[in-house]
N, C-alpha and C positions, 0 to 999 in steps of 0.2 A: 213217308220214306218207302219207295217204293224197288228200288236196287240199290246198289251201293249204300250201305248205313256207317257213318262215320261213328266212330268210338268217341271221341267227343261229343255231341248232339247232346246226350243228358248233361254234361256240365255245363254248357252253352245256355242249354233251357235253364237250370238252376242260376245260373250268373243272372242270365235277363230277367227273367221273376224275382230275382232277388231288386235287381236293378230298379226296375218297373213297380215294387213295392215303397221302395225309398223314394221314390217320385213321388207317390201317393197313386199310383194307378193301379188298377185289379187286374194283373197278367193271366191269362189261363191258357194255358200248353195242349194243345192238340193234334193229332195228326189224321183230323174227320175233314177228308176232303169238299166235302160239304160247304163247309165254313167259307169256302172259297168261291163257291158256287152259289148260282141264284134258284133263290126259295129256301134256301139254308137260311144260320143268325148272321152270317156275319156282318151285319150292315150295323151290326151293333159294335164294332169296334173304331177306336178312334186310328191306331195305327196297328199295321201288320208286320209280324216280323216274322223272315224265312229262314230259317236255321239248318244250314244242310240239307237241306231235299234235296232228293231224286227223283228220279223215271219223271209217269206222268199223273201228277200230284194233285190236279183238277181237269174237270173236261174244259176247256178252250173255251167251247162255244158256248159255257156256260159263266165263263169267269165274273167274277166281281171288280176285281184288282183295278180292272181301267174308273168302272165308276166310282169307285172307291177314291179313287185320285180324282177324279171329276169335282170328286166335294171337299176337296180342299186337306184328304188324310191321309198323312205317313203311310212310307211301306221304307221295312227297312230288310237289306238281304245281307247273309252272313254267308261267307265262304261259298259253298258248294250248292246255294240257293241259285245259282246262274247254269247248275248242269242238269237242272231237274229240265223236262222234253227234249230230252238224245234220242238221235237213232239206234244206240246201240248199246253196250254197255261196257263200259274204259277200267276195267278192277287193277287192268298194269297201266293207268295213266300216258298208252303210247300210241295208240287208236285216235285219230282225227274225226270227230263225229259232228252233225251240223242238226240243229233245232228240231222240232217238228214241229214247233209257233214259233208267229214273233213276238207272242203275250211278253217272254222274260227279256227279249230285249229291248223290246220297247219304252219297259220301264226303265230299265237300268243301262239302255245305250251299250249292251254286252252280251252275248250271250257265251259261254265255253264254248270250248273244244275239247281240250285236252292237257294235261300235264307232264313235264317230268319225271323221273323220282324225286323222294324228300330230298332235298340236301338245303344245307345255307346259302344264302347272298344279301349282299347289303339294301336295305329298303331307304331310300332316302324321301326326304320331309320337304314336302312345299310349304316352308317358316311360315307366306305372309295367309293363304288358305286354312293352312294349320290353327293361327292364333286368331285366323276369324271367328273359332268353332268353340273358342276358348283353349286350344291344346298348347299350352303355352311350350316352352324348351324344356324347362322342368318337368313337364308331364311327356311331352311327347319328342325326344332328341332331334336335330336336321338330319341324323343317320343312323341307323344302328344295324348289326347282323343278328339273321333271323334263321330260322329254319322252318320250313314249310314246303306245302304242294304249291309252289307260283303256276298258279293256272295262264293258259293260250286263252286269248279270248275270239270270240268271230272278228273283230274287229278292235281297236280302241276305241273309248268314247271319244266323243268329239269333247277338245275341250271347248270349245266354244259353248257347247253348251253344259258341260260339269263343272265342278272344280274339281282338280286333283287334291287328295291330301298327302298322298305318296305311293310313289312309284319304287319299281324294285330292279336295281341295276344288271343289265342280264351281260354284263361283263363280268359279273362276280360268279357267276353260276353257269349250268349247263344246260340247255333243251329252251331256252325263252326263241318265241317266234315271232317275236311284237316289234320288237328294235331298238330304237334307242330312249323312246319313250313310254317305259309299261306299267300306265297303274295299275294299282290293287286297292286303293281307296279311293276312293267321288263321290262327289254329291250335289243333287242339285233340286230347284223348286220349278217347280210345274210349269210351264208356261203362262197357260190358263187360269189352273185352281191356285197356285202358292204350293200348292203341296209338297210337302219335303219328302226329297228319296235318297238317300244313303244306303252305300254297298262298302262293304269289307270283305276283300278277296282271302282275305287270310284264318286261321281259323280252325285248321286241319288236328291240332292234339288238344287234348283236358286240359294237360297243365298251363293255357293261355286263359284257361278263365277259372282264376282262383280263390271265386268266392261262394264255390259249390256249395247249398245247403238245401240238402234234398227237405226238413221241411217248411220250406217256400216253395216250391215247386210244387201248383196248380195244377194236376193235369183234371182236363176233362171232358168229357162224350155229351158234347149239347144236340 
């Protein structure tokens, strides 16, 4: 994180680390840019999770994410992961910004532009796509009221390329710029390698990550 630091980042990292351990994985939490650059040790990972990253988080000319996906390995982005590599600071959320590299959009099919002030809105779930992921109605309802930063993107991800799990209803809040379809959770599998890619734009506040356990946070400089 080189620009804006989300207060929820530690909670999110702890929550994800805990889930990974429960799944039998060996999570490592790090802010080392070299892990995502050629010559580093990023090749050891089966899954790379970007959590609320900001700024120029690695040298795009040395990035390993593209090769990581080509090998069939997954990438997960949480909230501000799509706000990396921007041409300015956006602490207020009002300024429309552009990406300085195409890496993030190439992976997630969209890039952050701005967000209106935090407010509540209705999030609608695509039932068929949610059910396909095992997110049944008792886990994820058909719609819910949610308070968050609702990001506007450089473009909506193409629904022919991704499966949209949830969208925010722009008629229920002020500042949406994406139109009648405004995805906030989506996923897809890479056409060539079948690598799973998943993005969730929600997650601004710490209380969304309710399994905080600092004993399970494995921080390392590799």
